[in-house]
Wavefront OBJ file of the C-alpha trace (Angstrom):
o trace
v 40.809 -55.965 -71.202
v 41.099 -52.224 -71.387
v 37.494 -51.940 -70.368
v 38.087 -54.198 -67.367
v 41.150 -52.191 -66.329
v 39.272 -48.906 -66.622
v 36.403 -50.354 -64.661
v 38.779 -51.545 -61.998
v 40.400 -48.092 -61.758
v 36.942 -46.509 -61.663
v 35.857 -48.706 -58.777
v 39.140 -48.102 -56.973
v 38.713 -44.349 -57.419
v 35.232 -44.484 -55.959
v 36.452 -46.579 -53.053
v 39.140 -43.982 -52.340
v 36.627 -41.146 -52.647
v 34.167 -42.908 -50.334
v 36.969 -43.580 -47.827
v 38.007 -39.903 -47.936
v 34.419 -38.765 -47.470
v 33.943 -41.171 -44.575
v 37.185 -39.953 -43.019
v 36.241 -36.313 -43.148
v 32.695 -37.097 -42.066
v 34.083 -38.963 -39.079
v 36.362 -36.041 -38.262
v 33.419 -33.693 -38.561
v 31.360 -35.864 -36.233
v 34.226 -36.011 -33.768
v 34.384 -32.216 -33.780
v 30.646 -32.024 -33.186
v 30.963 -34.343 -30.196
v 33.862 -32.491 -28.593
v 33.020 -30.813 -25.297
v 34.166 -27.237 -25.509
v 34.838 -25.264 -22.317
v 31.745 -23.440 -21.156
v 32.104 -19.700 -21.553
v 32.045 -17.787 -18.303
v 28.876 -15.801 -17.808
v 30.020 -13.889 -14.717
v 33.773 -14.312 -14.184
v 35.846 -11.741 -16.070
v 39.323 -12.383 -14.641
v 41.220 -13.975 -11.786
v 44.608 -12.750 -10.623
v 46.858 -14.466 -8.103
v 47.603 -12.185 -5.125
v 49.699 -14.177 -2.669
v 50.411 -17.404 -0.816
v 49.884 -17.584 2.941
v 51.398 -20.324 5.067
v 49.454 -21.764 7.961
v 52.179 -20.456 10.302
v 51.663 -16.924 8.969
v 47.943 -17.270 9.498
v 48.309 -18.644 13.019
v 50.051 -15.413 14.015
v 47.057 -13.329 12.934
v 44.791 -14.760 15.633
v 46.916 -16.540 18.279
v 43.765 -17.738 20.061
v 42.753 -19.591 16.908
v 46.252 -20.800 16.032
v 45.260 -24.403 16.685
v 42.637 -24.235 13.938
v 45.091 -23.185 11.203
v 45.677 -26.386 9.227
v 46.351 -25.406 5.634
v 48.260 -22.929 3.550
v 46.035 -20.571 1.566
v 46.167 -19.130 -1.952
v 44.537 -15.729 -2.489
v 43.085 -14.493 -5.766
v 41.440 -11.289 -6.915
v 38.478 -11.840 -9.197
v 36.524 -9.403 -11.324
v 33.027 -10.248 -12.452
v 29.924 -8.978 -14.196
v 27.004 -7.637 -12.202
v 24.547 -4.747 -12.299
v 24.450 -1.412 -10.508
v 21.463 -0.053 -8.611
v 19.997 1.394 -11.817
v 20.345 -1.879 -13.711
v 23.374 -0.907 -15.796
v 26.033 -3.540 -16.399
v 29.238 -3.021 -14.395
v 32.369 -4.914 -13.398
v 32.813 -5.560 -9.682
v 35.440 -7.460 -7.739
v 36.278 -9.504 -4.682
v 38.739 -12.002 -3.242
v 38.670 -15.781 -3.346
v 40.766 -17.704 -0.835
v 41.539 -21.377 -1.481
v 42.998 -23.769 1.080
v 45.863 -25.934 -0.152
v 44.423 -29.375 0.555
v 43.567 -32.617 -1.196
v 40.351 -32.803 0.846
v 37.105 -31.525 -0.641
v 36.141 -28.164 0.831
v 32.957 -26.226 1.505
v 32.505 -22.656 0.290
v 31.691 -19.726 2.584
v 30.525 -16.402 1.188
v 31.639 -13.794 3.725
v 30.081 -10.336 3.490
v 32.310 -7.735 5.120
v 31.304 -5.082 7.614
v 31.179 -1.353 6.896
v 34.339 0.120 5.379
v 34.977 3.724 4.408
v 38.194 3.281 2.413
v 38.908 1.279 -0.710
v 42.136 0.095 0.923
v 39.990 -2.140 3.146
v 38.256 -3.878 0.235
v 38.823 -7.658 0.273
v 40.394 -7.741 -3.204
v 43.110 -5.326 -2.057
v 43.912 -7.780 0.735
v 45.724 -5.241 2.910
v 47.282 -6.387 6.193
v 44.776 -5.961 8.998
v 41.742 -5.906 6.718
v 38.809 -8.186 7.448
v 39.585 -10.437 4.493
v 43.264 -10.739 5.447
v 42.386 -11.669 9.036
v 39.039 -13.467 9.355
v 39.149 -14.685 5.768
v 42.645 -16.116 6.112
v 41.824 -17.925 9.358
v 38.671 -19.548 8.002
v 40.485 -20.398 4.773
v 43.238 -22.115 6.722
v 40.582 -24.181 8.479
v 39.800 -25.748 5.134
v 37.072 -23.512 3.688
v 37.030 -21.849 0.289
v 36.164 -18.186 0.920
v 34.302 -15.863 -1.443
v 34.739 -12.268 -0.219
v 32.890 -9.677 -2.352
v 34.108 -6.072 -2.291
v 30.575 -4.689 -2.865
v 29.769 -2.035 -5.452
v 31.811 1.101 -4.777
v 35.068 -0.665 -3.921
v 37.781 -2.480 -5.840
v 37.054 -2.619 -9.577
v 33.934 -0.450 -9.098
v 35.508 2.088 -6.758
v 34.522 5.006 -8.994
v 30.856 4.323 -8.217
v 29.153 5.333 -4.957
v 28.692 2.466 -2.531
v 24.958 1.713 -2.118
v 25.195 1.543 1.660
v 22.663 -0.835 3.204
v 20.725 -1.172 -0.055
v 19.073 -4.567 0.007
v 18.631 -5.288 -3.702
v 22.129 -4.396 -4.906
v 23.886 -6.022 -1.958
v 21.981 -9.214 -2.716
v 22.535 -9.194 -6.481
v 26.202 -8.196 -6.428
v 27.145 -10.763 -3.775
v 25.203 -13.498 -5.560
v 26.947 -12.661 -8.840
v 30.280 -12.837 -6.998
v 29.339 -16.348 -5.858
v 28.488 -17.284 -9.419
v 31.879 -15.994 -10.560
v 33.604 -17.942 -7.773
v 31.740 -21.048 -8.909
v 33.042 -20.561 -12.458
v 36.573 -20.052 -11.124
v 36.394 -23.254 -9.091
v 35.266 -25.221 -12.143
v 38.341 -24.235 -14.158
v 41.018 -24.970 -11.540
v 42.379 -28.168 -9.992
v 44.065 -26.905 -6.812
v 41.089 -27.562 -4.560
v 37.875 -29.536 -4.944
v 34.631 -27.859 -3.922
v 32.136 -30.258 -2.346
v 29.207 -28.106 -3.580
v 28.182 -27.037 -0.051
v 27.694 -23.311 0.602
v 27.559 -21.311 3.834
v 27.025 -17.559 4.200
v 28.132 -15.255 7.002
v 28.730 -11.617 7.865
v 28.697 -9.053 10.662
v 27.278 -5.499 10.834
v 26.683 -4.352 7.245
v 27.916 -7.837 6.436
v 25.176 -9.323 8.612
v 22.568 -7.325 6.731
v 24.149 -8.193 3.369
v 24.222 -11.873 4.346
v 20.517 -11.855 5.134
v 19.848 -10.129 1.782
v 21.965 -12.715 -0.038
v 20.357 -15.630 1.777
v 16.869 -14.452 0.870
v 17.806 -13.992 -2.786
v 19.430 -17.430 -3.017
v 16.440 -19.142 -1.418
v 13.915 -17.329 -3.588
v 15.746 -17.133 -6.914
v 18.843 -19.341 -7.008
v 18.155 -22.421 -4.884
v 18.864 -24.668 -7.882
v 22.327 -23.129 -8.278
v 23.605 -23.507 -4.721
v 23.296 -26.021 -1.915
v 22.955 -23.487 0.908
v 23.552 -25.298 4.192
v 23.497 -22.558 6.851
v 23.509 -18.780 7.369
v 25.145 -16.840 10.223
v 24.158 -13.169 10.522
v 25.703 -10.861 13.112
v 24.311 -7.514 14.294
v 22.561 -6.544 11.083
v 19.966 -3.786 10.620
v 17.292 -6.093 9.233
v 14.223 -4.098 10.326
v 15.039 -0.876 8.540
v 11.609 0.674 9.145
v 11.720 0.240 12.917
v 15.390 1.210 12.996
v 14.885 4.462 11.082
v 11.837 5.483 13.103
v 13.746 4.833 16.322
v 16.711 6.937 15.204
v 14.396 9.722 14.038
v 12.371 9.878 17.254
v 14.761 8.856 20.029
v 17.810 10.222 21.743
v 20.405 7.663 20.817
v 24.030 8.782 21.083
v 26.368 11.586 20.134
v 29.090 9.481 18.513
v 30.040 11.100 15.219
v 31.106 7.826 13.589
v 27.719 6.268 14.363
v 25.811 9.291 13.139
v 27.717 9.297 9.870
v 26.353 5.820 9.179
v 22.758 6.830 9.876
v 23.311 9.781 7.564
v 24.857 7.524 4.928
v 21.738 5.339 4.843
v 19.451 8.354 4.414
v 21.529 9.914 1.638
v 21.882 6.572 -0.150
v 18.142 5.967 -0.224
v 17.440 9.557 -1.279
v 19.774 9.029 -4.254
v 18.814 5.501 -5.304
v 15.059 6.016 -5.014
v 15.289 9.424 -6.695
v 13.580 11.229 -3.834
v 15.837 14.197 -4.640
v 14.951 16.119 -1.525
v 17.067 19.177 -0.667
v 19.151 18.768 2.473
v 17.018 21.466 4.077
v 14.033 19.115 3.850
v 15.673 16.619 6.188
v 18.055 18.674 8.309
v 18.082 21.836 10.363
v 20.612 24.577 9.829
v 23.569 24.683 10.084
v 23.662 20.901 9.525
v 21.893 21.065 6.171
v 24.581 23.331 4.696
v 27.401 21.340 6.268
v 26.038 18.028 4.979
v 25.527 19.548 1.525
v 29.218 20.392 1.491
v 30.790 17.452 3.328
v 28.275 14.598 3.067
v 28.876 11.776 5.524
v 32.259 13.272 6.456
v 30.467 16.051 8.338
v 30.945 15.408 12.079
v 27.675 15.166 14.016
v 28.403 15.138 17.743
v 24.817 15.284 19.000
v 21.957 12.783 18.991
v 20.933 12.273 15.380
v 17.265 13.076 15.991
v 18.163 16.621 17.089
v 19.512 17.617 13.659
v 16.309 16.642 11.839
v 13.547 19.066 10.933
v 10.346 18.608 12.934
v 8.366 18.780 9.686
v 10.300 15.815 8.303
v 9.801 13.797 11.486
v 6.081 14.566 11.431
v 5.834 13.486 7.798
v 7.453 10.150 8.640
v 5.438 9.569 11.805
v 2.102 10.373 10.180
v 2.884 8.469 7.008
v 2.574 11.442 4.685
v 6.126 11.119 3.342
v 5.224 8.051 1.348
v 8.365 8.179 -0.813
v 10.795 8.044 2.098
v 8.794 5.371 3.912
v 8.565 3.248 0.764
v 12.322 3.513 0.270
v 12.990 2.439 3.844
v 10.449 -0.372 3.651
v 11.953 -1.693 0.429
v 15.108 -2.431 2.403
v 13.468 -4.390 5.206
v 14.751 -7.971 5.201
v 13.424 -9.344 8.487
v 9.858 -10.432 7.760
v 10.161 -13.537 5.579
v 10.423 -17.304 5.975
v 13.951 -18.684 5.597
v 14.192 -22.425 5.034
v 17.950 -22.465 5.573
v 19.140 -22.965 9.177
v 19.842 -19.415 10.399
v 21.569 -17.940 13.434
v 21.213 -14.310 14.481
v 24.044 -13.143 16.754
v 23.517 -9.816 18.517
v 24.748 -8.028 21.647
v 21.850 -6.742 23.727
v 23.766 -3.559 24.540
v 24.656 -2.687 20.940
v 24.592 1.143 20.748
v 24.952 1.302 16.955
v 22.755 -1.393 15.398
v 20.098 -1.910 18.014
v 19.317 -5.351 19.404
v 15.641 -5.174 18.444
v 16.641 -5.737 14.802
v 17.466 -9.376 15.543
v 14.612 -9.787 18.037
v 12.112 -8.572 15.450
v 13.648 -10.752 12.753
v 13.476 -13.944 14.769
v 9.899 -13.239 15.877
v 8.718 -12.481 12.330
v 10.473 -15.525 10.869
v 9.106 -17.865 13.528
v 5.624 -16.462 12.958
v 5.929 -17.333 9.271
v 6.940 -20.876 10.163
v 10.700 -20.796 9.649
v 11.924 -24.245 10.753
v 15.352 -23.396 12.173
v 16.017 -19.789 13.213
v 17.737 -19.048 16.506
v 18.685 -15.757 18.152
v 22.006 -15.937 20.004
v 21.914 -13.081 22.493
v 25.264 -11.819 23.748
v 24.586 -10.385 27.222
v 26.086 -6.917 27.606
v 27.599 -7.190 24.144
v 28.307 -4.001 22.201
v 28.753 -3.756 18.459
v 32.507 -4.292 18.712
v 32.766 -6.584 21.721
v 30.339 -9.126 20.236
v 32.471 -9.905 17.185
v 34.564 -12.600 18.868
v 31.456 -14.433 20.073
v 29.996 -14.165 16.581
v 33.114 -15.699 14.995
v 33.352 -18.549 17.487
v 29.620 -19.189 17.287
v 29.651 -19.176 13.494
v 32.460 -21.745 13.420
v 30.619 -23.967 15.894
v 27.399 -23.621 13.897
v 28.948 -24.446 10.514
v 30.836 -27.456 11.882
v 27.831 -29.012 13.628
v 27.364 -32.425 11.962
v 23.681 -31.879 11.121
v 24.630 -28.807 9.043
v 27.407 -30.496 7.067
l 1 2 3 4 5 6 7 8 9 10 11 12 13 14 15 16 17 18 19 20 21 22 23 24 25 26 27 28 29 30 31 32 33 34 35 36 37 38 39 40 41 42 43 44 45 46 47 48 49 50 51 52 53 54 55 56 57 58 59 60 61 62 63 64 65 66 67 68 69 70 71 72 73 74 75 76 77 78 79 80 81 82 83 84 85 86 87 88 89 90 91 92 93 94 95 96 97 98 99 100 101 102 103 104 105 106 107 108 109 110 111 112 113 114 115 116 117 118 119 120 121 122 123 124 125 126 127 128 129 130 131 132 133 134 135 136 137 138 139 140 141 142 143 144 145 146 147 148 149 150 151 152 153 154 155 156 157 158 159 160 161 162 163 164 165 166 167 168 169 170 171 172 173 174 175 176 177 178 179 180 181 182 183 184 185 186 187 188 189 190 191 192 193 194 195 196 197 198 199 200 201 202 203 204 205 206 207 208 209 210 211 212 213 214 215 216 217 218 219 220 221 222 223 224 225 226 227 228 229 230 231 232 233 234 235 236 237 238 239 240 241 242 243 244 245 246 247 248 249 250 251 252 253 254 255 256 257 258 259 260 261 262 263 264 265 266 267 268 269 270 271 272 273 274 275 276 277 278 279 280 281 282 283 284 285 286 287 288 289 290 291 292 293 294 295 296 297 298 299 300 301 302 303 304 305 306 307 308 309 310 311 312 313 314 315 316 317 318 319 320 321 322 323 324 325 326 327 328 329 330 331 332 333 334 335 336 337 338 339 340 341 342 343 344 345 346 347 348 349 350 351 352 353 354 355 356 357 358 359 360 361 362 363 364 365 366 367 368 369 370 371 372 373 374 375 376 377 378 379 380 381 382 383 384 385 386 387 388 389 390 391 392 393 394 395 396 397 398 399 400
């Protein structure tokens, strides 16, 4: 009897032990099957900036007041990207989300040239491009990704790589990737997975750079539906040779931008030429001291050394020409529907940039590239047509 009792207790003990083991094994398996949140690869932080009502937004652009449908939430995001030399940095931008229960498309908007950090999208100052154009398009029901670019916002201590194709493309694409991660972890608005890209002036150039990079390297990540590029300097080689050899204008603000491009490429491509190589005196000394802040009130070609111009025209300055050519973004085949808006009287970014781009793209067999010429349009007066045309383009049913 004792033996039977002991045996019974033994069996009961084993049953309990087996049950405990099965319990913990089941718990362990449950843990293994749990879906843990995916760690962000690009997004570092997101900070709420402000709420905008549709009535507030309607006042920004009275002519577009009828299009303002939704309130908008604005966020600053910081994200991981790389600088021009490949080092890891943190950059920033703004993300605008419409307050709607309808699924929304995403537009990456690349801003035009700015010379002050106050104008960076993530600072969202009144009157800035992001606070005006971004707010209006957001209120129409689009999610807006608005990168600051390197040199502004979180990376303001770095020099802005003005009109540098590779870094504009990589930093804006990484901003989109960060925006995508942000959208995955929030429930305020549903992204329908469609992406559009748009920008004017430097933003037009940056948009073309971004579009090319997405199509060639990230087409599996984004469903890019359409691209609208306004007044961008896509044919850098032709542009630079024209500015070097032609009498263009004597507007100091324009000349500072031409100078900015030259100094940026000299730095990034480590040409390391003394200012006296490019410029005549007294401009060389003034530019050495003041950089792009030096006022140049004569045609840009007149401040350049004849020896430098000859070296460019004969092809002997291979370093400078290679740097310029590396930033061409006109001669390729886009598969995404693309519109090129440009005023034919643009005195800053010359019309031939878009003409050359369309011709080169068509020659390569691009299926849907159209040049929208704005008769008599200057760089500033063509912006309204660009905005209206972009809206019409993105809302065309075949591009939805």
